N, C-alpha and C positions, 0 to 999 in steps of 0.2 A: 603329213608334204606339203610344203610352204607355197606359198601363190605363184611364184619367178617361176619354181620347177613344172605345179600342173603347167601353166603358159607357156613353156616351153617344149611339152609332150604332147601338145596336143597336135601336133604337126603330124604326129603316130597314125591318124586316120584319117588321112588320104595318101591313098596309092596310085606312085605313080611305075609306069615304064619306063626304063634309061636302060640304053647301049651299055653289054657286059664290057664292052672295051672303055667305057666312061668312067667303070669303077677300081676301083684299087683298095686291097690288103691294109690291114692296121698291121704298123709297125710293131705293136707287139705281140700282134697275135701268133706269128709265127715261134718267138718267144718261150708263149706261153704251151700251146699247141700241138708245137710244129706243124710240115707239113708233108705227111708220109699217112696220111690217115688214109682208109680202105673207103671207096663211093661207091663201091658195089652194091649196096643196099639202098643207097639212098638213087643212086642212080635209076636204077630197078622198079621206084615206087616213082619218084617221078616221068621215067617214060611211061608207068601202065598208064594214072593217072590225069598224065599230061598238066598235074596243075605243084603250084610248090611260094609254100611258105613266105611271105615279101620280104627283103632283109632292106635291115634297119641301117641308113646310110647317112652319114654326115653330107652339107652341103657341100662338100670338094671334092662328092665319090667316095670319099674313105668307106670301108664296109667295118659296122660296127657288129654287127652280130649277123651272120648267114653264109659265110666265109666257105665253108663246106658247099653250102647249095648253090653257093657262084662258081666254084670248080666245077663242082657235075656239071651246070649249063652250059659251061666250056666247053663240056667233054662233048655234053649231047649238040651240040652244034646251035643252040639259041641264041637270040642277035640281040635279044631285051631280056629283062628281071622286072617282076612288081619288086618294089621301093617304098619304103615310106622315110623322110627325109626327119631329121631330128637337129633341133638346134641347140646344143647344152651350153649349159653354164660355167660351166667350170673344168678344167681340165678333170678335176676331180669325180664330175658327176659322169665324165666320157670312159672314162677309166672303170668306174664304179658300172657303171651299165655294160660295157662288153664284157666282166663277170657275171651281170646276174645273167644276162640272154641266154648264158650257155652255163646256167644251172641246171638245165633241162634236161642236156644230154648226157649221155654215160663218159664218165671223164673217170681217167686214172691217179693214180696216187700224184702221180710226178707233176699232173698235170693241177691237181690240185693245190698243189705245195707251189709249185709258181701260178698260178694266179693270186695266193696269200702275199708274193712276194711285191708283185706288182701294187695289190690295194693296200701295202705294211704301211705308203706314209701316209694315207687317207685313213689307215686307223688311229695311225698314232695320231693327227690330228683329232678325233672323233674324242681319243680317249682325254687329251689336254681340257678337250672343251667338257670331257663332263667333272673333271675333275673343277676347271673352272666354274662353272655351272652348281657342283657341290657344295664347293668352301662356303663356311661358314659367314666368313666376315663382309664376303662381295654383295650378298643380298643386304646382310642386313645394317652395317655401316656404309658403304655409299652406292648405290641402288645404280644410280649411274655407269658402275662399271660391267654392268648386263648386257648395257646396250653395245660397251665399245664395240668398231666394227674386226677388231683384233682379235676376238674372243665372238666370233658367231653362236648362235642360238646352237643346239640341237637339231634341232625342225630341219635348219638349213643344209644337213647334209642328207644327199640319196640314203645315205643307208636308213632313215625315219623310212623308209617303204618294207625294210625289214625287219619283223622279231628276231634279235640275239638272244634272247635269252638267259641276258647276263644278267647277274646281280652288281651290285655296286662295290665289293669287293672284285669281283673277277672281271668288271670296269675297269682299274687300275693298272693292270696289263695288257700292254700293245698285243701278244701274242693270243690272248685269248679273246680278241675281236675279233682277228686274223683268220682264227680257228672257225670261229662262229659263221664269219661270214660264208666260206669255203667249204665248210661241210668236213672241218679235220678231227670235234671229236674237242682236245686243248689245247689249249696255248702252249703245252710243255711238243705235242705231238708234230705242230707244224715248226718249232724252234728245232726239233732232231731232225726236221725232215728237209729245212732251209741250211742248216751243215753240211748235210749231204751230199746236195743239189750243189750248194757252190763249190765244193771240193771235186764233185763227178764232173763239174762244166770246166774246173781246172788241169781236170787230168785231160777232158777234149784235145786239148791243146794237143797236144804230142799223144796221143793215142783213145783217138776216139773210138773205135772197135769194145774197147775195157770201162768204157766211161757208159757206151752203153748198155755192154751187160749190165752194169753196174744200178743204171736208171731202170732197167727192165726186171732186176732182183726184188729194188722196190716196188715195181706194180707187180710181181707177183708175191713175194714175199710179205714185205710190212717195211715200214717205215723205218724202227727198229734196228733190224739189220743193215740198211745201206748206212744210218748212224752211227753201229757199234765198225761197220768198213771204218765207215770216214775218218774213226781213234785210232786205227792200226798207222804203223810209219809206211811210208808212199811204198818201199820195194817191195815190203814183204808184203800190200794192198796190191801191188800188181800182180805178184805172182797166183793169189788169188784167182782174182778174177781173169788170169789167165788160164788155172785150173779151170775154172767153172766156163770159160770161152771155148776152151778145145773139151769141153764133155770129160773130163779126167773124172771131175765133182759137180756135183747138181748145186750144192748150198755150199756157204763159207765154211761153216762145219764141220763139210765132208774134207775143202779143200786144206784145210788146217792141219786134222787129220792126216791126210798124205802130207805134206808139206813135214809135219814131225817126226814120220816115219821116214823120210826121207833125209832128218836132218838136214835141211837146207835151209835153215835159221841159225844152223853150227855157225861160227866164226870160217869155220876154214872151208863151208858150202857154198856161202853165200856167192862165186863167182862158178861162171861155169865151170873152169879148167883153172890147177895150183898156177901160184903163181912164178912165172918160169925164169923169174929177175931174182931169186931167191934159193937162192941153192938149200938153204939152211933149212926155209920153209917146204920146199917142196921135198926135204929130206924126211925132215916130222913129218908131211905129210903122207908120205907111206907109212910111214908105223902107225901113224894114229888110224889109219884110213882102211889098214890091211884086216879085213874081220879075219872072227877065229875061224872057219870052218871054213878059209882056204888054207892048202898043205899045196907046199912048195918045197922045191929042195937044190939045195946051192953043188952037190955033186957034177959030176961031170956028167954030162950025157950030149948022146947021139943027137942031133939034129934032125928032124923030120921033118916034110911038110904037113901043115896042118895041124901040129902042137901048141897046145896052148900054153903060153907062155906069160905071167907075169914079168913086168918092167921094172927094173932094180939097179940104176945106171949110179956109177960113182960120184963120190962129192968134185973132186976132179978129174980132167983137168978141167979149165974154167971153158974153154972151147964148146963146151959137152953141155955148155945151162938151160940151150934151147929144147933139146932133149928133155933133158932134168921135170921137165914139164909132167912127160906119162909115168914120172914114177905112181908105186899102187896101183897102174891102170895095166887088166891083161889086154892081151890081142891074139892075133895067128899066127905063127909064120906060115911064109908065103912063098917062100925063094931059100936055097943055105946055099952056100961059097966059102969064099974068105971072111964074108960074116954071115949076118940072119938079113933078109927082111921079117920084116915083124908090122903084118895090117891093122891100122888101128882106128880104122874105120875112114877117119877122115883128112887119116896121110900114112904112108908106107914108113917105117923108120929102117933103119943100115944101123944093124945094132952087133956087136963081139956075145961070146956064147956069153961073157961075164957079166952085160948085161942086162942076161934072162934068167927066170926063174922059171922049172918048168912048172907048171901045173899038174900034181899029179892024179891019176883015174877021175879024171871028170867024167860025172853024172853025163847022161845022153838027154837030159832036158836042161841040162845047163848049154849043148852043144849048137842045140836048137833057140836057146834063147837068145845065145852068145851071137849067132850069126842075125838073127833079126837085127840084134844092137849095132853093130858092126855097118851093118848095108844102111843103118836109118843115117848114122854116121858121117855118112858118105853125102850124104843131100845139104846143101847148105840153106835149104827154104823153112829147117826144122827151129819153130820160134824159140824166145832163149828158155822160156822152162822145160821146154819139151828137151833143150840142148844141156842142163844143170840134171835132169832126172836123167838123161840117156850117159852122163857122167858119170853121175851114183853108181849105177849100173854099172858100169864099168871097171868100177874097184870092187865086186861082188862074186860067186860064183851061187848065193842063190837070193831070191827075193821073195817077198809075202804077195798073196793076190792082189792087194791091192796096187800094188808095182806092176804086176803084168799088166793087171784090166790096163791103166793107164799105159803102157806100149803095145795094145792093142791101138787106144785111142790117138794115137801118135801114128801110127804106123797107116791105118784106115784114111789118116787126113793126108798125107803123103801120098798113099797108090790116088787118094782125088786129085790132087794136086799134078800127079803123073797125068791122069786118063785128060784131064782138063788139056794140060799142054799141046797133049797129041792131037787133040779132037782140034784145037787151033795150028 
């Protein structure tokens, strides 16, 4: 470490007591570490011992190290905190100390990556400085260039206090230096994490809950899992995250299997409902989506309340286009008169007998599951992914175990919603 750094850090040894309301968090701290950290353990330790390690602050009261301690003291009702004031020679040194002082705490994977994103400019300067000093012509042809203030000595960097354990080849890549500083292994790992977090932060603008699921998955599973998710098209990515968020799947792999089983990724199933503006599309969809195991008949039948029927509305007349969105779906007859009333869950259709085909001898299991599906379709609070699954299920007479498990999850979530609404 050079002399100027030694002088700037001497004030670390002087402990002062400063009112808590004179201190303020560093603007970069929340972006790296968040603000919802659990303070219970720290609060108990300070309350029991009556001692807190001094905070490291700037002359203007900005906290460099000790944000958790500061919030804990506020919660405990302390009026002052022990601090050590430090004068930094540059913003690079300030940011580095902000990161370095947190190395002793247990950090999540996402926090380490965010640390890397903060120190990356500093790592890039270090790489450039190293390249300048190791270029043969610099020392052999013009020794004066080595003293150029635009190319500072390696020892002027605060990173000199850490042994990065990188060889000359590794020092040529900024990501390697970043990974060594924050403890992420190799540059490739950091680069993958940076891509994933940048994508998750973009998603956070519109879908904060899904973004949180994404980041937590990186903490609990791996950086590569988050990176692989970033490579998936946005709409499919949201479906996968939604499946994990709702409990239908625990991992991206399970979510992909579930989505594949539901054939949601096919062009027809990318929408929650068929296109009601395209008669040809609606007709093709009903023909395409009708499973082999559904047995229906177009013969004359005596309609009865409770009969399960498939919807098949002719292509003409045009004024019936809105109802044709239900072609290929099943429903249950609830009333009989000049027309039949068919419960589709989200609405009741008034149809002619020629618009429906009776489902012959439905199995008892089908009737039980179908009633649950119709009940859930009536709820407008079901999330988008859940609606897609319900729509898909409403075109079939049998379902596999994975689909039924998801139906259970959707049902439990909606029951919880109702319980909360009734409580308030």
